PDB file of the backbone (N, CA, C, O) and the ligand in Angstrom, with CONECT records:
HET     ZN  A 101       1
ATOM      1  N   MET A   1     -14.996 -19.029  11.227  1.00  0.00           N
ATOM      2  CA  MET A   1     -13.933 -18.754  12.294  1.00  0.00           C
ATOM      3  C   MET A   1     -12.960 -17.776  11.715  1.00  0.00           C
ATOM      4  O   MET A   1     -12.579 -17.835  10.546  1.00  0.00           O
ATOM      5  N   GLN A   2     -12.571 -16.868  12.585  1.00  0.00           N
ATOM      6  CA  GLN A   2     -11.633 -15.836  12.146  1.00  0.00           C
ATOM      7  C   GLN A   2     -10.254 -16.116  12.668  1.00  0.00           C
ATOM      8  O   GLN A   2     -10.071 -16.451  13.839  1.00  0.00           O
ATOM      9  N   THR A   3      -9.290 -15.979  11.799  1.00  0.00           N
ATOM     10  CA  THR A   3      -7.890 -16.164  12.226  1.00  0.00           C
ATOM     11  C   THR A   3      -7.146 -14.855  12.040  1.00  0.00           C
ATOM     12  O   THR A   3      -7.415 -14.066  11.135  1.00  0.00           O
ATOM     13  N   ASN A   4      -6.217 -14.672  12.925  1.00  0.00           N
ATOM     14  CA  ASN A   4      -5.391 -13.454  12.779  1.00  0.00           C
ATOM     15  C   ASN A   4      -3.994 -13.733  12.304  1.00  0.00           C
ATOM     16  O   ASN A   4      -3.081 -12.944  12.546  1.00  0.00           O
ATOM     17  N   GLU A   5      -3.817 -14.835  11.638  1.00  0.00           N
ATOM     18  CA  GLU A   5      -2.474 -15.158  11.186  1.00  0.00           C
ATOM     19  C   GLU A   5      -2.001 -14.128  10.140  1.00  0.00           C
ATOM     20  O   GLU A   5      -2.769 -13.573   9.355  1.00  0.00           O
ATOM     21  N   ILE A   6      -0.722 -13.928  10.193  1.00  0.00           N
ATOM     22  CA  ILE A   6      -0.155 -12.960   9.269  1.00  0.00           C
ATOM     23  C   ILE A   6       0.268 -13.676   8.013  1.00  0.00           C
ATOM     24  O   ILE A   6       1.086 -14.595   8.049  1.00  0.00           O
ATOM     25  N   ARG A   7      -0.315 -13.234   6.863  1.00  0.00           N
ATOM     26  CA  ARG A   7       0.062 -13.897   5.615  1.00  0.00           C
ATOM     27  C   ARG A   7       0.989 -12.937   4.870  1.00  0.00           C
ATOM     28  O   ARG A   7       0.870 -11.713   4.914  1.00  0.00           O
ATOM     29  N   VAL A   8       1.918 -13.597   4.184  1.00  0.00           N
ATOM     30  CA  VAL A   8       2.805 -12.820   3.354  1.00  0.00           C
ATOM     31  C   VAL A   8       2.212 -12.771   1.920  1.00  0.00           C
ATOM     32  O   VAL A   8       1.908 -13.790   1.301  1.00  0.00           O
ATOM     33  N   ARG A   9       2.075 -11.551   1.455  1.00  0.00           N
ATOM     34  CA  ARG A   9       1.472 -11.408   0.072  1.00  0.00           C
ATOM     35  C   ARG A   9       2.486 -10.739  -0.802  1.00  0.00           C
ATOM     36  O   ARG A   9       3.436 -10.103  -0.348  1.00  0.00           O
ATOM     37  N   VAL A  10       2.235 -10.914  -2.111  1.00  0.00           N
ATOM     38  CA  VAL A  10       3.038 -10.151  -3.086  1.00  0.00           C
ATOM     39  C   VAL A  10       2.097  -9.144  -3.699  1.00  0.00           C
ATOM     40  O   VAL A  10       1.006  -9.490  -4.151  1.00  0.00           O
ATOM     41  N   CYS A  11       2.512  -7.929  -3.714  1.00  0.00           N
ATOM     42  CA  CYS A  11       1.700  -6.882  -4.315  1.00  0.00           C
ATOM     43  C   CYS A  11       1.656  -6.996  -5.840  1.00  0.00           C
ATOM     44  O   CYS A  11       2.707  -6.986  -6.481  1.00  0.00           O
ATOM     45  N   PRO A  12       0.534  -7.098  -6.400  1.00  0.00           N
ATOM     46  CA  PRO A  12       0.445  -7.235  -7.849  1.00  0.00           C
ATOM     47  C   PRO A  12       0.825  -5.987  -8.608  1.00  0.00           C
ATOM     48  O   PRO A  12       1.134  -6.056  -9.797  1.00  0.00           O
ATOM     49  N   LYS A  13       0.807  -4.865  -7.953  1.00  0.00           N
ATOM     50  CA  LYS A  13       1.184  -3.627  -8.590  1.00  0.00           C
ATOM     51  C   LYS A  13       2.703  -3.350  -8.699  1.00  0.00           C
ATOM     52  O   LYS A  13       3.214  -2.975  -9.754  1.00  0.00           O
ATOM     53  N   CYS A  14       3.386  -3.548  -7.581  1.00  0.00           N
ATOM     54  CA  CYS A  14       4.821  -3.244  -7.556  1.00  0.00           C
ATOM     55  C   CYS A  14       5.688  -4.466  -7.280  1.00  0.00           C
ATOM     56  O   CYS A  14       6.915  -4.377  -7.328  1.00  0.00           O
ATOM     57  N   GLY A  15       5.050  -5.628  -6.986  1.00  0.00           N
ATOM     58  CA  GLY A  15       5.816  -6.836  -6.794  1.00  0.00           C
ATOM     59  C   GLY A  15       6.503  -6.932  -5.424  1.00  0.00           C
ATOM     60  O   GLY A  15       7.297  -7.841  -5.179  1.00  0.00           O
ATOM     61  N   LYS A  16       6.195  -6.011  -4.567  1.00  0.00           N
ATOM     62  CA  LYS A  16       6.733  -6.010  -3.222  1.00  0.00           C
ATOM     63  C   LYS A  16       6.155  -7.069  -2.328  1.00  0.00           C
ATOM     64  O   LYS A  16       4.948  -7.305  -2.390  1.00  0.00           O
ATOM     65  N   ILE A  17       6.923  -7.712  -1.515  1.00  0.00           N
ATOM     66  CA  ILE A  17       6.406  -8.676  -0.585  1.00  0.00           C
ATOM     67  C   ILE A  17       6.069  -7.932   0.677  1.00  0.00           C
ATOM     68  O   ILE A  17       6.890  -7.165   1.179  1.00  0.00           O
ATOM     69  N   PHE A  18       4.885  -8.137   1.199  1.00  0.00           N
ATOM     70  CA  PHE A  18       4.533  -7.473   2.413  1.00  0.00           C
ATOM     71  C   PHE A  18       3.669  -8.368   3.315  1.00  0.00           C
ATOM     72  O   PHE A  18       2.959  -9.253   2.835  1.00  0.00           O
ATOM     73  N   SER A  19       3.744  -8.128   4.587  1.00  0.00           N
ATOM     74  CA  SER A  19       3.033  -8.998   5.512  1.00  0.00           C
ATOM     75  C   SER A  19       2.036  -8.185   6.352  1.00  0.00           C
ATOM     76  O   SER A  19       1.189  -8.737   7.055  1.00  0.00           O
ATOM     77  N   GLU A  20       2.161  -6.917   6.257  1.00  0.00           N
ATOM     78  CA  GLU A  20       1.215  -6.066   7.015  1.00  0.00           C
ATOM     79  C   GLU A  20      -0.161  -6.073   6.271  1.00  0.00           C
ATOM     80  O   GLU A  20      -0.270  -6.561   5.146  1.00  0.00           O
ATOM     81  N   ARG A  21      -1.165  -5.533   6.923  1.00  0.00           N
ATOM     82  CA  ARG A  21      -2.431  -5.493   6.314  1.00  0.00           C
ATOM     83  C   ARG A  21      -2.391  -4.699   4.987  1.00  0.00           C
ATOM     84  O   ARG A  21      -1.959  -3.547   4.959  1.00  0.00           O
ATOM     85  N   GLY A  22      -2.830  -5.311   3.935  1.00  0.00           N
ATOM     86  CA  GLY A  22      -2.809  -4.633   2.646  1.00  0.00           C
ATOM     87  C   GLY A  22      -3.977  -3.692   2.492  1.00  0.00           C
ATOM     88  O   GLY A  22      -4.823  -3.576   3.378  1.00  0.00           O
ATOM     89  N   ALA A  23      -4.016  -3.020   1.355  1.00  0.00           N
ATOM     90  CA  ALA A  23      -5.134  -2.208   1.015  1.00  0.00           C
ATOM     91  C   ALA A  23      -5.885  -2.785  -0.134  1.00  0.00           C
ATOM     92  O   ALA A  23      -5.293  -3.456  -0.979  1.00  0.00           O
ATOM     93  N   VAL A  24      -7.161  -2.552  -0.201  1.00  0.00           N
ATOM     94  CA  VAL A  24      -7.915  -3.020  -1.334  1.00  0.00           C
ATOM     95  C   VAL A  24      -7.767  -1.991  -2.469  1.00  0.00           C
ATOM     96  O   VAL A  24      -7.941  -0.789  -2.267  1.00  0.00           O
ATOM     97  N   SER A  25      -7.446  -2.491  -3.643  1.00  0.00           N
ATOM     98  CA  SER A  25      -7.184  -1.605  -4.737  1.00  0.00           C
ATOM     99  C   SER A  25      -8.538  -0.915  -5.138  1.00  0.00           C
ATOM    100  O   SER A  25      -9.605  -1.528  -5.105  1.00  0.00           O
ATOM    101  N   ARG A  26      -8.429   0.350  -5.503  1.00  0.00           N
ATOM    102  CA  ARG A  26      -9.608   1.108  -5.868  1.00  0.00           C
ATOM    103  C   ARG A  26      -9.959   0.757  -7.287  1.00  0.00           C
ATOM    104  O   ARG A  26     -11.053   1.073  -7.755  1.00  0.00           O
ATOM    105  N   VAL A  27      -9.052   0.111  -7.977  1.00  0.00           N
ATOM    106  CA  VAL A  27      -9.320  -0.239  -9.321  1.00  0.00           C
ATOM    107  C   VAL A  27     -10.524  -1.247  -9.516  1.00  0.00           C
ATOM    108  O   VAL A  27     -11.444  -1.058 -10.311  1.00  0.00           O
ATOM    109  N   ASP A  28     -10.399  -2.292  -8.722  1.00  0.00           N
ATOM    110  CA  ASP A  28     -11.528  -3.299  -8.824  1.00  0.00           C
ATOM    111  C   ASP A  28     -12.176  -3.637  -7.505  1.00  0.00           C
ATOM    112  O   ASP A  28     -13.094  -4.456  -7.472  1.00  0.00           O
ATOM    113  N   ASN A  29     -11.716  -3.012  -6.367  1.00  0.00           N
ATOM    114  CA  ASN A  29     -12.227  -3.271  -5.094  1.00  0.00           C
ATOM    115  C   ASN A  29     -12.057  -4.687  -4.583  1.00  0.00           C
ATOM    116  O   ASN A  29     -12.691  -5.061  -3.597  1.00  0.00           O
ATOM    117  N   VAL A  30     -11.246  -5.460  -5.206  1.00  0.00           N
ATOM    118  CA  VAL A  30     -10.986  -6.844  -4.799  1.00  0.00           C
ATOM    119  C   VAL A  30      -9.519  -7.134  -4.552  1.00  0.00           C
ATOM    120  O   VAL A  30      -9.153  -7.764  -3.560  1.00  0.00           O
ATOM    121  N   THR A  31      -8.677  -6.662  -5.478  1.00  0.00           N
ATOM    122  CA  THR A  31      -7.269  -6.943  -5.401  1.00  0.00           C
ATOM    123  C   THR A  31      -6.634  -6.332  -4.154  1.00  0.00           C
ATOM    124  O   THR A  31      -6.843  -5.154  -3.865  1.00  0.00           O
ATOM    125  N   ILE A  32      -5.867  -7.118  -3.422  1.00  0.00           N
ATOM    126  CA  ILE A  32      -5.152  -6.636  -2.290  1.00  0.00           C
ATOM    127  C   ILE A  32      -3.779  -6.178  -2.688  1.00  0.00           C
ATOM    128  O   ILE A  32      -2.992  -6.939  -3.250  1.00  0.00           O
ATOM    129  N   ILE A  33      -3.498  -4.943  -2.397  1.00  0.00           N
ATOM    130  CA  ILE A  33      -2.201  -4.377  -2.804  1.00  0.00           C
ATOM    131  C   ILE A  33      -1.508  -3.946  -1.525  1.00  0.00           C
ATOM    132  O   ILE A  33      -2.100  -3.916  -0.446  1.00  0.00           O
ATOM    133  N   CYS A  34      -0.237  -3.614  -1.680  1.00  0.00           N
ATOM    134  CA  CYS A  34       0.570  -3.285  -0.496  1.00  0.00           C
ATOM    135  C   CYS A  34       0.146  -1.864   0.025  1.00  0.00           C
ATOM    136  O   CYS A  34      -0.433  -1.076  -0.722  1.00  0.00           O
ATOM    137  N   PRO A  35       0.441  -1.575   1.275  1.00  0.00           N
ATOM    138  CA  PRO A  35       0.022  -0.273   1.786  1.00  0.00           C
ATOM    139  C   PRO A  35       0.588   0.905   1.022  1.00  0.00           C
ATOM    140  O   PRO A  35      -0.043   1.960   0.956  1.00  0.00           O
ATOM    141  N   ASP A  36       1.760   0.745   0.447  1.00  0.00           N
ATOM    142  CA  ASP A  36       2.340   1.820  -0.333  1.00  0.00           C
ATOM    143  C   ASP A  36       1.541   2.154  -1.541  1.00  0.00           C
ATOM    144  O   ASP A  36       1.275   3.315  -1.854  1.00  0.00           O
ATOM    145  N   CYS A  37       1.148   1.063  -2.239  1.00  0.00           N
ATOM    146  CA  CYS A  37       0.348   1.202  -3.447  1.00  0.00           C
ATOM    147  C   CYS A  37      -1.022   1.742  -3.117  1.00  0.00           C
ATOM    148  O   CYS A  37      -1.602   2.522  -3.872  1.00  0.00           O
ATOM    149  N   GLY A  38      -1.553   1.293  -1.922  1.00  0.00           N
ATOM    150  CA  GLY A  38      -2.831   1.816  -1.527  1.00  0.00           C
ATOM    151  C   GLY A  38      -2.753   3.318  -1.275  1.00  0.00           C
ATOM    152  O   GLY A  38      -3.690   4.056  -1.578  1.00  0.00           O
ATOM    153  N   THR A  39      -1.591   3.778  -0.698  1.00  0.00           N
ATOM    154  CA  THR A  39      -1.438   5.188  -0.491  1.00  0.00           C
ATOM    155  C   THR A  39      -1.263   5.925  -1.817  1.00  0.00           C
ATOM    156  O   THR A  39      -1.749   7.044  -1.982  1.00  0.00           O
ATOM    157  N   ARG A  40      -0.560   5.284  -2.768  1.00  0.00           N
ATOM    158  CA  ARG A  40      -0.375   5.881  -4.098  1.00  0.00           C
ATOM    159  C   ARG A  40      -1.736   6.044  -4.800  1.00  0.00           C
ATOM    160  O   ARG A  40      -2.036   7.070  -5.409  1.00  0.00           O
ATOM    161  N   GLU A  41      -2.516   5.011  -4.685  1.00  0.00           N
ATOM    162  CA  GLU A  41      -3.872   5.071  -5.362  1.00  0.00           C
ATOM    163  C   GLU A  41      -4.743   6.141  -4.752  1.00  0.00           C
ATOM    164  O   GLU A  41      -5.480   6.839  -5.448  1.00  0.00           O
ATOM    165  N   ALA A  42      -4.648   6.264  -3.400  1.00  0.00           N
ATOM    166  CA  ALA A  42      -5.453   7.271  -2.737  1.00  0.00           C
ATOM    167  C   ALA A  42      -4.993   8.668  -3.117  1.00  0.00           C
ATOM    168  O   ALA A  42      -5.817   9.558  -3.326  1.00  0.00           O
ATOM    169  N   LEU A  43      -3.681   8.868  -3.208  1.00  0.00           N
ATOM    170  CA  LEU A  43      -3.148  10.177  -3.589  1.00  0.00           C
ATOM    171  C   LEU A  43      -3.490  10.493  -5.013  1.00  0.00           C
ATOM    172  O   LEU A  43      -3.847  11.622  -5.349  1.00  0.00           O
ATOM    173  N   GLU A  44      -3.381   9.495  -5.846  1.00  0.00           N
ATOM    174  CA  GLU A  44      -3.664   9.644  -7.265  1.00  0.00           C
ATOM    175  C   GLU A  44      -5.095  10.102  -7.477  1.00  0.00           C
ATOM    176  O   GLU A  44      -5.384  10.935  -8.337  1.00  0.00           O
ATOM    177  N   SER A  45      -6.014   9.516  -6.644  1.00  0.00           N
ATOM    178  CA  SER A  45      -7.428   9.883  -6.758  1.00  0.00           C
ATOM    179  C   SER A  45      -7.717  11.343  -6.351  1.00  0.00           C
ATOM    180  O   SER A  45      -8.749  11.915  -6.702  1.00  0.00           O
ATOM    181  N   ILE A  46      -6.783  11.907  -5.613  1.00  0.00           N
ATOM    182  CA  ILE A  46      -6.989  13.339  -5.272  1.00  0.00           C
ATOM    183  C   ILE A  46      -6.009  14.189  -6.080  1.00  0.00           C
ATOM    184  O   ILE A  46      -5.675  15.310  -5.695  1.00  0.00           O
ATOM    185  N   CYS A  47      -5.557  13.637  -7.204  1.00  0.00           N
ATOM    186  CA  CYS A  47      -4.732  14.378  -8.167  1.00  0.00           C
ATOM    187  C   CYS A  47      -3.325  14.811  -7.642  1.00  0.00           C
ATOM    188  O   CYS A  47      -2.827  15.885  -7.979  1.00  0.00           O
ATOM    189  N   VAL A  48      -2.731  13.964  -6.837  1.00  0.00           N
ATOM    190  CA  VAL A  48      -1.365  14.245  -6.459  1.00  0.00           C
ATOM    191  C   VAL A  48      -0.441  13.611  -7.446  1.00  0.00           C
ATOM    192  O   VAL A  48      -0.577  12.416  -7.709  1.00  0.00           O
ATOM    193  N   ASP A  49       0.514  14.352  -8.025  1.00  0.00           N
ATOM    194  CA  ASP A  49       1.350  13.731  -9.015  1.00  0.00           C
ATOM    195  C   ASP A  49       2.442  12.819  -8.491  1.00  0.00           C
ATOM    196  O   ASP A  49       2.776  12.864  -7.307  1.00  0.00           O
ATOM    197  N   GLU A  50       2.987  12.009  -9.344  1.00  0.00           N
ATOM    198  CA  GLU A  50       3.946  10.952  -8.899  1.00  0.00           C
ATOM    199  C   GLU A  50       5.092  11.419  -8.026  1.00  0.00           C
ATOM    200  O   GLU A  50       5.452  10.756  -7.053  1.00  0.00           O
ATOM    201  N   THR A  51       5.671  12.571  -8.376  1.00  0.00           N
ATOM    202  CA  THR A  51       6.783  13.055  -7.575  1.00  0.00           C
ATOM    203  C   THR A  51       6.348  13.334  -6.154  1.00  0.00           C
ATOM    204  O   THR A  51       7.019  12.990  -5.181  1.00  0.00           O
ATOM    205  N   GLU A  52       5.192  13.974  -6.079  1.00  0.00           N
ATOM    206  CA  GLU A  52       4.626  14.288  -4.748  1.00  0.00           C
ATOM    207  C   GLU A  52       4.241  13.019  -3.989  1.00  0.00           C
ATOM    208  O   GLU A  52       4.436  12.932  -2.776  1.00  0.00           O
ATOM    209  N   GLN A  53       3.711  12.065  -4.685  1.00  0.00           N
ATOM    210  CA  GLN A  53       3.397  10.793  -4.065  1.00  0.00           C
ATOM    211  C   GLN A  53       4.528  10.156  -3.387  1.00  0.00           C
ATOM    212  O   GLN A  53       4.418   9.690  -2.253  1.00  0.00           O
ATOM    213  N   GLU A  54       5.703  10.127  -4.118  1.00  0.00           N
ATOM    214  CA  GLU A  54       6.916   9.510  -3.547  1.00  0.00           C
ATOM    215  C   GLU A  54       7.418  10.291  -2.344  1.00  0.00           C
ATOM    216  O   GLU A  54       7.919   9.701  -1.387  1.00  0.00           O
ATOM    217  N   LYS A  55       7.286  11.641  -2.383  1.00  0.00           N
ATOM    218  CA  LYS A  55       7.669  12.439  -1.241  1.00  0.00           C
ATOM    219  C   LYS A  55       6.904  12.073  -0.012  1.00  0.00           C
ATOM    220  O   LYS A  55       7.444  11.874   1.076  1.00  0.00           O
ATOM    221  N   ILE A  56       5.581  11.990  -0.243  1.00  0.00           N
ATOM    222  CA  ILE A  56       4.651  11.582   0.883  1.00  0.00           C
ATOM    223  C   ILE A  56       4.966  10.218   1.389  1.00  0.00           C
ATOM    224  O   ILE A  56       4.981   9.993   2.599  1.00  0.00           O
ATOM    225  N   LEU A  57       5.216   9.304   0.505  1.00  0.00           N
ATOM    226  CA  LEU A  57       5.583   7.964   0.936  1.00  0.00           C
ATOM    227  C   LEU A  57       6.876   7.925   1.765  1.00  0.00           C
ATOM    228  O   LEU A  57       6.992   7.204   2.756  1.00  0.00           O
ATOM    229  N   ASP A  58       7.813   8.716   1.321  1.00  0.00           N
ATOM    230  CA  ASP A  58       9.073   8.860   2.109  1.00  0.00           C
ATOM    231  C   ASP A  58       8.819   9.328   3.509  1.00  0.00           C
ATOM    232  O   ASP A  58       9.403   8.837   4.475  1.00  0.00           O
ATOM    233  N   THR A  59       7.923  10.302   3.599  1.00  0.00           N
ATOM    234  CA  THR A  59       7.536  10.850   4.921  1.00  0.00           C
ATOM    235  C   THR A  59       6.938   9.820   5.796  1.00  0.00           C
ATOM    236  O   THR A  59       7.260   9.701   6.978  1.00  0.00           O
ATOM    237  N   ILE A  60       6.001   9.024   5.159  1.00  0.00           N
ATOM    238  CA  ILE A  60       5.324   7.970   5.902  1.00  0.00           C
ATOM    239  C   ILE A  60       6.377   6.948   6.369  1.00  0.00           C
ATOM    240  O   ILE A  60       6.355   6.526   7.525  1.00  0.00           O
ATOM    241  N   HIS A  61       7.277   6.559   5.497  1.00  0.00           N
ATOM    242  CA  HIS A  61       8.325   5.541   5.842  1.00  0.00           C
ATOM    243  C   HIS A  61       9.229   6.027   6.910  1.00  0.00           C
ATOM    244  O   HIS A  61       9.650   5.221   7.740  1.00  0.00           O
ATOM    245  N   SER A  62       9.576   7.327   6.961  1.00  0.00           N
ATOM    246  CA  SER A  62      10.494   7.729   7.950  1.00  0.00           C
ATOM    247  C   SER A  62       9.818   7.954   9.304  1.00  0.00           C
ATOM    248  O   SER A  62      10.489   7.986  10.336  1.00  0.00           O
ATOM    249  N   SER A  63       8.455   8.115   9.302  1.00  0.00           N
ATOM    250  CA  SER A  63       7.797   8.243  10.572  1.00  0.00           C
ATOM    251  C   SER A  63       7.340   6.892  11.138  1.00  0.00           C
ATOM    252  O   SER A  63       7.267   6.734  12.357  1.00  0.00           O
ATOM    253  N   ILE A  64       7.050   5.976  10.326  1.00  0.00           N
ATOM    254  CA  ILE A  64       6.639   4.645  10.777  1.00  0.00           C
ATOM    255  C   ILE A  64       7.747   3.669  10.357  1.00  0.00           C
ATOM    256  O   ILE A  64       7.727   3.133   9.249  1.00  0.00           O
ATOM    257  N   ARG A  65       8.690   3.453  11.239  1.00  0.00           N
ATOM    258  CA  ARG A  65       9.738   2.465  10.913  1.00  0.00           C
ATOM    259  C   ARG A  65       9.394   1.167  11.535  1.00  0.00           C
ATOM    260  O   ARG A  65       9.505   0.980  12.746  1.00  0.00           O
ATOM    261  N   THR A  66       8.957   0.229  10.664  1.00  0.00           N
ATOM    262  CA  THR A  66       8.533  -1.052  11.199  1.00  0.00           C
ATOM    263  C   THR A  66       9.596  -2.171  10.916  1.00  0.00           C
ATOM    264  O   THR A  66       9.443  -3.314  11.347  1.00  0.00           O
ATOM    265  N   TYR A  67      10.623  -1.809  10.210  1.00  0.00           N
ATOM    266  CA  TYR A  67      11.616  -2.813   9.915  1.00  0.00           C
ATOM    267  C   TYR A  67      13.048  -2.275   9.892  1.00  0.00           C
ATOM    268  O   TYR A  67      13.988  -3.033   9.652  1.00  0.00           O
TER     269      TYR A  67
HETATM  270 ZN    ZN A 101       2.640  -2.324  -4.143  1.00  0.00          ZN2+
END
């Protein structure tokens, strides 16, 4: 049976508490991390440096305001 309940999780990477759908870490394909860390890992995989990663995350956050 499938449930759509929203679970609150703690991201093992950054310690942030999140309730939205997480991302599966590329590191082990099992660990659920927060969407931000998911984005960071994706950007990292295409060789985007940390400064650029934060800029992109800022852009995402300012366009999708959910809280
Ligand atoms: Zn995180």
